[in-house]
C-alpha positions as CSV (number, residue, x, y, z in Angstrom):
1,M,0.0,0.0,0.0
2,A,1.3,3.5,-0.8
3,A,2.2,5.9,2.0
4,S,-0.4,8.5,2.6
5,T,0.3,12.1,1.5
6,P,0.6,14.9,3.9
7,F,-2.8,16.2,2.8
8,Q,-4.4,12.8,3.4
9,L,-2.9,12.6,6.8
10,S,-4.1,16.0,7.6
11,R,-7.7,14.9,6.7
12,I,-7.2,11.8,8.7
13,Y,-6.2,14.0,11.7
14,A,-9.2,16.1,11.1
15,S,-11.5,13.1,11.1
16,G,-10.1,12.0,14.4
17,W,-10.5,15.5,15.8
18,S,-14.1,15.6,14.6
19,T,-14.8,12.4,16.4
20,G,-12.9,13.3,19.5
21,R,-14.9,16.5,20.0
22,K,-17.9,14.3,20.8
23,C,-16.1,12.6,23.6
24,T,-17.2,13.7,27.1
25,S,-14.9,11.6,29.2
26,D,-12.5,13.3,31.8
27,D,-10.4,10.2,32.2
28,V,-7.3,10.3,30.1
29,A,-6.9,6.4,30.1
30,E,-10.6,6.0,28.9
31,I,-9.9,8.7,26.1
32,E,-6.8,6.7,25.0
33,G,-8.8,3.4,24.9
34,M,-11.5,5.0,23.0
35,A,-9.1,6.4,20.5
36,D,-7.8,2.9,20.0
37,S,-11.2,1.2,19.7
38,L,-12.9,3.8,17.5
39,N,-9.9,4.2,15.1
40,P,-11.1,3.0,11.6
41,H,-7.6,2.9,9.9
42,P,-5.6,-0.2,9.5
43,A,-2.2,1.3,8.5
44,A,0.0,2.4,11.4
45,E,0.9,5.9,10.2
46,E,-2.8,6.6,9.6
47,R,-3.9,5.0,13.0
48,E,-1.4,7.2,14.7
49,R,-2.6,10.4,13.0
50,W,-6.3,9.7,13.6
51,S,-5.6,8.8,17.3
52,Q,-3.7,12.1,17.8
53,G,-6.5,14.2,16.3
54,F,-8.9,12.3,18.6
55,K,-6.9,12.7,21.7
56,D,-6.1,16.4,21.0
57,A,-9.8,17.2,20.7
58,A,-11.1,15.0,23.6
59,L,-8.5,16.4,26.0
60,Q,-9.0,20.0,24.9
61,H,-11.9,20.6,27.4
62,L,-9.5,19.5,30.2
63,I,-7.0,22.3,29.5
64,P,-8.1,25.9,30.3
65,P,-7.9,28.5,27.4
66,A,-4.7,30.4,27.6
67,K,-6.6,33.7,28.4
68,S,-8.1,32.2,31.5
69,R,-4.9,30.6,33.0
70,Q,-3.4,32.3,36.0
71,R,-0.6,34.7,35.0
72,P,1.4,36.9,37.3
73,A,0.2,40.5,37.4
74,R,2.4,43.0,35.5
75,T,4.0,45.5,37.7
76,G,4.9,48.0,35.0
77,E,8.5,47.9,35.9
């Protein structure tokens, strides 16, 4: 089987991301298990890319946005 092109791999990542956005779990181990069980791709490179997209989206709600993170106050010095 021919290797996937960078464009194809980006679409595979996006497909995993789209599926991962629907994940509501807060358990990292469960998210990783779901990424493995829901992954529709047989080739290793494609499986890895899809899983990364899935996990990136599924874990996104666990990390606060950059604007709401605690930062030290500026002192003006």
